[in-house]
Each structure stands twice: as C-alpha cells, then as structure tokens.
C-alpha positions in Angstrom: -31.3 -12.8 -11.2 -28.6 -12.9 -13.8 -28.2 -16.4 -15.3 -25.0 -18.3 -15.3 -23.1 -17.3 -18.4 -20.1 -18.9 -20.0 -17.7 -17.4 -22.5 -17.8 -13.8 -21.3 -14.1 -13.4 -21.7 -14.3 -14.5 -25.3 -16.6 -11.5 -26.1 -15.1 -8.3 -27.4 -15.4 -5.1 -25.3 -18.6 -3.9 -27.1 -20.3 -7.3 -26.7 -19.4 -7.4 -23.0 -21.0 -4.0 -22.5 -24.1 -5.0 -24.5 -24.4 -8.0 -22.3 -24.3 -5.8 -19.1 -26.9 -3.4 -20.5 -29.2 -6.4 -21.3 -28.7 -8.1 -17.9 -28.4 -5.3 -15.3 -29.5 -1.8 -14.5 -26.8 -0.3 -16.7 -28.3 1.9 -19.5 -27.1 3.0 -22.9 -25.7 6.2 -21.2 -23.4 3.9 -19.4 -21.9 2.7 -22.6 -21.2 6.3 -23.6 -19.5 6.9 -20.3 -17.4 3.8 -20.6 -16.3 5.1 -24.0 -15.4 8.5 -22.6 -12.9 7.0 -20.2 -10.9 5.1 -22.8 -7.4 6.4 -23.3 -6.9 8.7 -26.3 -3.7 7.0 -27.4 -4.3 3.6 -29.1 -1.1 2.1 -27.8 -1.7 3.2 -24.2 -5.3 1.9 -24.4 -4.0 -1.5 -25.6 -1.6 -1.6 -22.6 -4.5 -0.9 -20.2 -7.0 -3.3 -21.7 -4.4 -6.1 -21.6 -3.8 -5.8 -17.9 -7.0 -7.6 -16.7 -9.6 -10.1 -17.8 -13.1 -9.1 -19.0 -12.0 -5.5 -19.6 -14.7 -2.9 -20.3 -13.1 0.6 -19.6 -10.7 2.6 -17.4 -11.6 3.8 -13.9 -9.8 7.1 -13.4 -8.5 8.1 -9.9 -7.1 11.6 -9.3 -3.4 12.0 -9.3 -1.8 14.9 -7.5 1.6 15.7 -6.0 2.8 16.5 -2.5 5.5 19.3 -2.5 8.3 20.0 0.0 8.8 16.4 1.0 12.3 16.4 2.4 13.6 12.9 2.8 17.1 12.3 3.9 18.1 15.7 2.7 16.6 15.4 -0.7 13.7 17.7 -1.5 11.1 15.7 -3.5 7.7 16.3 -5.2 5.9 13.0 -4.5 3.1 11.7 -6.7 -0.1 10.7 -4.8 -3.0 8.7 -6.4 -6.0 8.9 -4.1 -9.7 9.7 -4.2 -9.8 11.1 -0.6 -10.1 14.8 -1.0 -8.0 15.9 2.1 -5.1 13.5 1.8 -2.9 15.5 -0.5 -3.6 18.8 1.3 -2.8 17.2 4.7 0.4 15.6 3.5 1.5 18.8 1.8 0.9 20.8 5.0 2.9 18.3 7.1 5.7 18.0 4.5 6.1 21.8 4.4 6.0 22.0 8.2 8.8 19.4 8.6 10.9 20.6 5.7 12.0 23.6 7.8 12.6 21.3 10.8 15.0 18.8 9.2 12.5 16.8 7.2 12.1 13.1 7.4 14.9 10.7 8.1 14.3 7.2 6.8 16.4 3.9 6.9 15.7 0.6 5.3 16.3 -2.0 8.1 16.2 -5.1 5.8 14.8 -6.3 2.5 14.3 -10.0 3.1 11.1 -11.6 1.8 9.7 -15.1 2.4 8.0 -18.0 0.7 7.0 -21.5 1.8 6.5 -24.9 0.3 3.7 -26.4 2.4 3.7 -30.2 2.4 3.0 -33.3 4.4 5.4 -36.2 5.1 4.0 -39.3 6.8 7.3 -41.0 7.5 9.7 -40.7 10.3 10.8 -37.1 11.1 14.4 -38.2 11.6 14.6 -39.4 8.0 13.2 -36.1 6.7 15.7 -34.1 8.8 18.6 -36.3 7.7 17.7 -35.9 4.1 17.1 -32.2 4.2 20.7 -31.0 3.7 20.9 -32.9 0.4 17.4 -31.7 -0.5 18.5 -28.1 0.1 21.5 -28.6 -2.3 19.1 -29.9 -4.9 16.8 -26.9 -4.4 19.7 -24.6 -5.1 20.7 -26.5 -8.2 17.1 -26.7 -9.5 16.5 -23.0 -9.1 19.9 -21.9 -10.5 18.4 -20.8 -13.8 15.8 -18.7 -12.1 18.2 -17.1 -9.6 21.1 -16.4 -12.0 19.8 -13.0 -13.2 18.7 -12.0 -9.7 22.1 -12.9 -8.2 23.7 -10.5 -10.7 21.5 -7.7 -9.4 22.5 -8.5 -5.8 19.6 -10.7 -4.9 18.8 -14.4 -4.7 18.0 -17.1 -2.2 19.6 -16.4 1.2 18.3 -19.2 3.4 16.3 -22.4 3.3 15.0 -23.9 6.5 12.8 -27.0 7.3 10.0 -26.1 9.7 8.2 -28.8 11.7 4.6 -27.8 12.0 3.2 -31.2 13.1 2.0 -29.7 16.4 -0.5 -27.7 14.3 -1.5 -30.3 11.7 -0.7 -34.0 11.4 2.4 -34.6 9.2 2.6 -31.0 8.2 6.0 -29.4 7.4 7.2 -26.3 5.6 10.3 -25.4 3.5 10.7 -21.8 4.6 12.8 -19.8 2.1 14.3 -16.3 2.4 14.8 -14.2 -0.6 16.5 -10.9 -1.6 14.9 -9.5 -4.7 16.9 -6.3 -5.3 14.7 -3.6 -6.9 11.9 -6.0 -7.8 8.9 -6.7 -5.6 9.8 -10.3 -6.7 6.5 -12.2 -6.4 6.9 -14.0 -9.8 10.6 -14.8 -9.0 9.8 -16.1 -5.6 6.9 -18.2 -6.7 8.9 -19.7 -9.6 11.6 -20.8 -7.3 9.2 -22.3 -4.8 7.4 -24.3 -7.6 10.8 -25.7 -8.6 11.5 -26.7 -5.0 8.1 -28.3 -4.7 8.8 -30.3 -7.8 12.1 -31.5 -6.2 10.2 -32.7 -3.2 7.6 -34.6 -5.2 10.2 -36.3 -7.4 12.6 -37.3 -4.6 12.8 -41.1 -4.6 14.0 -41.1 -1.0 10.9 -39.3 0.2 8.4 -41.3 -1.9 9.0 -45.0 -0.8 7.6 -47.6 1.5 9.1 -45.5 4.4 6.8 -42.5 3.7 5.5 -40.2 1.1 5.5 -36.5 0.4 2.4 -34.6 -0.6 2.9 -31.0 -1.6 -0.2 -29.0 -0.6 0.8 -25.7 -2.2 3.7 -23.3 -2.5 3.6 -19.5 -2.6 5.3 -16.3 -1.4 4.2 -14.8 1.9 2.9 -11.2 1.9 3.8 -11.0 5.5 7.2 -9.3 5.3 8.4 -8.4 8.8 12.0 -8.6 7.6 11.5 -6.2 4.7 10.9 -3.1 6.7 11.7 0.6 6.9 12.0 3.1 9.8 11.1 6.8 9.3 11.2 9.6 11.8 10.7 13.4 12.1 12.4 15.0 15.0 12.9 18.5 16.4 13.2 20.5 19.6 9.8 20.9 21.2 9.9 24.7 20.8 10.1 24.3 17.0 6.6 22.7 17.0 5.1 26.2 17.3 3.5 27.2 14.1 1.1 24.4 13.5 -1.5 25.8 15.9 -1.9 29.4 16.9 -4.1 28.4 19.9 -1.7 25.9 21.5 1.8 26.3 22.9 4.5 24.0 21.6 4.9 22.1 24.8 1.1 21.6 25.1 1.0 20.4 21.4 3.8 17.9 22.0 2.2 16.5 25.2 -1.3 16.2 23.7 0.1 14.7 20.5 1.9 12.0 22.4 -1.2 11.1 24.4 -3.2 10.8 21.1 -0.5 8.5 19.6 -0.2 6.4 22.8 -4.0 5.7 22.8 -3.5 3.8 19.5 -1.1 1.5 21.5 -3.9 0.1 23.7 -7.2 0.9 22.0 -7.9 -1.2 18.9 -10.7 1.1 17.7 -8.4 4.0 17.6 -5.4 1.9 16.4 -7.2 0.9 13.2 -8.1 4.5 12.3 -4.6 5.6 13.3 -3.0 3.1 10.9 -5.5 4.0 8.2 -4.1 7.5 8.4 -0.6 6.2 7.8 -1.8 4.1 4.8 -3.5 7.2 3.3 0.0 8.4 2.4 1.7 5.0 1.8 -1.1 3.7 -0.5 -1.2 6.9 -2.5 2.5 6.6 -3.3 2.2 2.9 -4.0 -0.7 3.3 -6.4 1.2 6.0 -8.2 4.3 3.8 -8.6 2.5 0.6 -9.7 3.0 -1.4 -6.5 0.6 -3.8 -4.8 -1.0 -1.9 -2.0 -3.2 -4.9 -1.1 -0.2 -6.9 -0.2 1.5 -4.1 1.7 -1.6 -3.2 3.6 -2.1 -6.8 4.7 1.5 -7.0 5.8 1.3 -3.7 7.7 -1.8 -4.7 9.6 -0.4 -8.1 10.5 2.8 -6.3 11.6 0.7 -4.1 13.8 -0.6 -7.3 15.6 2.8 -9.0 15.9 2.8 -8.8 19.7 -0.7 -10.4 20.0 -2.8 -7.2 20.1 -3.4 -4.7 17.3 -1.5 -1.4 17.8 -0.6 1.8 16.0 2.5 1.6 13.8 3.9 4.9 14.8 5.1 6.2 18.2 6.2 9.4 19.9 9.3 9.9 22.2 9.4 13.0 24.3 12.1 14.4 26.5 12.1 17.7 28.3 13.2 19.4 25.2 12.9 17.1 22.2 10.0 15.6 20.1 10.5 12.5 17.9 7.7 11.0 15.8 8.7 7.6 14.4 7.1 4.9 12.1 8.3 1.4 11.5 6.5 -0.8 9.0 7.1 -3.6 6.5 7.1 -2.4 2.8 7.8 -5.1 0.2 7.8 -3.0 -2.9 9.7 -2.6 -6.2 10.7 -0.2 -8.9 11.1 -2.8 -11.7 8.8 -5.6 -12.9 5.0 -5.8 -12.7 3.4 -2.8 -14.4 6.3 -0.4 -13.6 7.7 -0.9 -17.1 4.5 -0.6 -19.0 2.0 1.8 -17.3 2.6 5.3 -18.6 1.6 7.1 -15.4 3.8 4.8 -13.3 6.8 5.7 -15.5 6.0 9.4 -15.0 5.7 8.9 -11.2 9.1 7.1 -11.0 10.7 9.9 -13.2 9.2 12.5 -10.9 10.9 10.8 -8.0 14.3 10.7 -9.9 14.1 7.0 -10.7 14.4 5.6 -7.1 15.6 2.1 -6.4 13.4 -0.1 -4.2 15.0 1.0 -1.0 14.6 4.7 -1.8 11.0 4.2 -2.7 10.4 2.4 0.7 11.8 5.5 2.4 9.6 7.9 0.4 6.5 5.9 1.0 7.2 5.7 4.7 7.8 9.4 4.9 4.5 10.0 3.1 2.7 7.8 5.6 4.3 9.6 8.5 3.3 12.9 7.0 -0.3 12.0 6.6 -0.3 10.5 10.1 1.2 13.6 11.6 -1.3 15.9 9.8 -4.3 13.8 11.0 -3.2 13.7 14.6 -2.3 17.4 14.7 -5.7 18.2 13.3 -7.5 16.0 15.8 -5.9 17.6 18.8 -6.3 21.2 17.5 -9.1 22.1 15.2 -10.7 18.7 14.8 -10.6 16.5 11.7 -13.7 17.9 10.0 -12.6 21.4 9.4 -9.9 20.4 6.9 -11.7 17.4 5.5 -15.0 19.2 4.8 -13.2 22.1 3.3 -11.7 19.8 0.7 -14.9 17.7 0.5 -17.0 20.7 -0.5 -16.1 20.3 -4.2 -17.3 16.7 -4.1 -20.6 17.8 -2.6 -21.1 20.5 -5.2 -20.5 18.0 -8.0 -23.0 15.6 -6.5 -25.6 18.4 -6.4 -25.0 19.2 -10.1 -24.3 22.9 -9.4 -23.6 25.5 -12.0 -20.3 27.4 -12.1 -22.1 30.4 -10.6 -23.6 28.3 -7.8 -20.3 26.7 -7.1 -18.4 30.0 -6.8 -21.1 31.4 -4.5 -21.1 28.4 -2.1 -17.3 28.2 -2.0 -17.2 32.0 -1.1 -20.0 31.7 1.5 -18.5 28.7 3.2 -14.8 29.8 3.1 -13.2 29.3 6.5 -16.2 27.5 8.2 -17.0 23.8 8.6 -20.2 22.8 6.7 -21.9 19.5 6.0 -23.6 18.0 2.9 -27.0 18.9 4.4 -26.0 22.6 4.9 -24.7 23.0 1.4 -27.7 21.2 -0.1 -30.0 23.6 1.9 -28.0 26.6 0.6 -28.3 25.5 -3.0 -32.0 24.8 -2.6 -32.6 28.3 -1.2 -30.6 29.9 -4.0 -32.7 28.1 -6.6 -35.9 29.0 -4.9 -35.0 32.7 -4.9 -34.3 32.5 -8.7 
C-alpha cells in the first residue's frame, strides 16, 4: 500500500512522475507517454499545467464537429468533444435530417441562478423577520462593489428572500438569493456576493446579542438551476418523417417513436438511459466550450426528478398530421469567465460558433442534445442501437487489438454494413494471422 506522503504538490512535474513510477505499477514507458502528450507550444503548455494541482500531463479527448445543425434559422458547425465513437455520427445524421424539415427552434425561458447563505438563529423568529428588510439593504450595499460590473452587463442580484427551514432542522434559516449573470456562468461572482452577505449576518449587532445569535453554517451557489432553462423543439408534418427508415412508414415511425419516448416518463431504468442520450450531445458541446458539465448534468438529473419521480427530459406531441419532439432542461452556462478566455481549443470552439452569448450557447447545446436523443430513439425503434454504434466502434476494437494497416483495411472491408462484436473481430484477426 502506498504510504501517506506530504509535499507532492511542491514537487516539479518530473519528480511527481518519478514518485508514481516508484510507488505504483506505472513504468518508465509511462513517463515517455506522459511526455508525448505535452503541448508543443510552451505558452499553451503553461496554461494547461496551471489549471490544476499536481499536474503531470494532458489527457486528450477527440474533438469533432457536427455539420448541418440548423438552430433558429442559423446553419452551424458545432464542435463536439467526446470519446464515445457514435455520438458525432448520430448527431450529424439527425442534424442533417432536421435541417431540411425546419431545423431546431430553441428559446431561453429564463436565466436566473440561485445561491444561499445557510445559517442558524436561536432567537425569536419575529425578531429575525422584522430585521430582515434592513439586513437586505445592508446586503445590497455590501455587495455593491462586486455587482457593479455585472450590473453594467445587464446582470446582478434580482431578489433576496429569507426562508424559514426550522421544520427541517432546529433554528435553520436560509438567505435565498437570485442572480442574473449575463454571459458568465457566474459561480465566482455568486459565491463572492454570498460570502459578503454571510459576513453581514455574522457582524450584525442586532442578531448577536442576549436575544439570540447567528451562526453561519456555509454559503454557496446552487447548481440546481430550474429557473435557468431552455426549450428546444423539432417539428414537422408526420409525412415528412419518411426518409429516416426505408422499412417503416412515416405514421408508424411517429407512433412508435412516441411510445419509446413515453416509456421514459414512467420507467426509471429507461429514463436514465434516455437522458444520458440527451447529455451525449449537451456534454460534448459544453466540454468543447469550456463549461462545467458536472454542474449541468447534476442540474438536469435533479430537474428530471422535480415532480417526485425521475422522468425523461424530452417529450413527443402527436396530432393526426403533425409530429413535435421537444426538450426542456436547465442549462447554467457561460461564454466568458472560467477557462473560456484562456483555453486555446475553447477559443476555437466559440469562434466556430460565431462567438455566441450565453443564451445562444444554451440554445445550441439544447439542440445538440435533442439531436442525439432523436438519433438514439430513431435507431432503437428501427435498426437497433448496435448497428450504428458497433460500426463506429470497430476502429476502437482494431486499435485495442494492435492491428496493422493491412489488417485494419481488410477487417473494415469485410465487416462493412454488418453488425459485429469485439469477439467476432478478434476471431477474424486471429484467423488472418494463423493463415500467414
């Protein structure tokens, strides 16, 4: 077992790797591999190494683009960063399909984000309620220096409310604060404001006397953002759905598609996988644009449970003649701040998207999620998911089996148009090598 070690962060990169080689199964070949993935440009490498603690190397993830993504009438090429082989292909197929049927229509419903100061007060509730209006004024004065720049960009603090949570925990209250953060995700801004408010509470003479005392437990933004959400839809006459599958009529496709989506409204096992299909597209865009997909994923899954049971985030509406596929989800993201101004690939991604503001990026990410969701469900109800997935996954399998270029070309040719597994490809390679 590796012993407890202090001072690892004070070592330089080579020393850290040497430590790992000496205390794990990592070999000297690992050091060479770490070196191979360093950025060629010294300035870019410095940017990357400064982003995290205990840095050792870069971990590359493939970056591709989805073409023909028509969002609100604008044709876009959308950057996707993902390691899942079939995601870009699926999104591209769906985007092209919908581009000739009106594309995706997206609307930002609201962009409000939340944060709370969590505290206890052991005095009379009435006194706290009576003092809160003056406390709120003090909060706004105290945070003025932090909100000044944000207000100039159209953001700032929009509401401050006292919440009584004593039914859940003795003496427990919250200062619940609503924020608009313009084109920034705003985490640092929100947390700075909340800490200033917490300091106000702690220093208030009226709340720290013989009549009762305040104890601030902590203060932080909430990544649950149900009031920072976007709606996206793709809609067309049912007859225009022909073309995805040669084996199924448009009305049959629409009816079966709706049943598949409806299942995710009452079956949790399906709902989780359904929403994962949405996040395939959303996360790929957020990674490419330097956004926090952990926060957005947590918010999306909490939003999917807002009615007390976990459900699919997208839904289908059918009439006798019309098909509408719609997604509503929270997306608290930004196009300024964080690593958006320093990461070279993030800058490229935003340039590719014509420098969107936060609202526009919300729409693009939602359209990307609806595209991957549509492609997944359409495949499930027609050919099955494995045909397209394994077709794209063949290259990964061939790499794992250390195939030569000649072997790779032969296997790709022999398996073109059919569904094959890792075991089948491995057997084919083995037979090829035995013959030689």
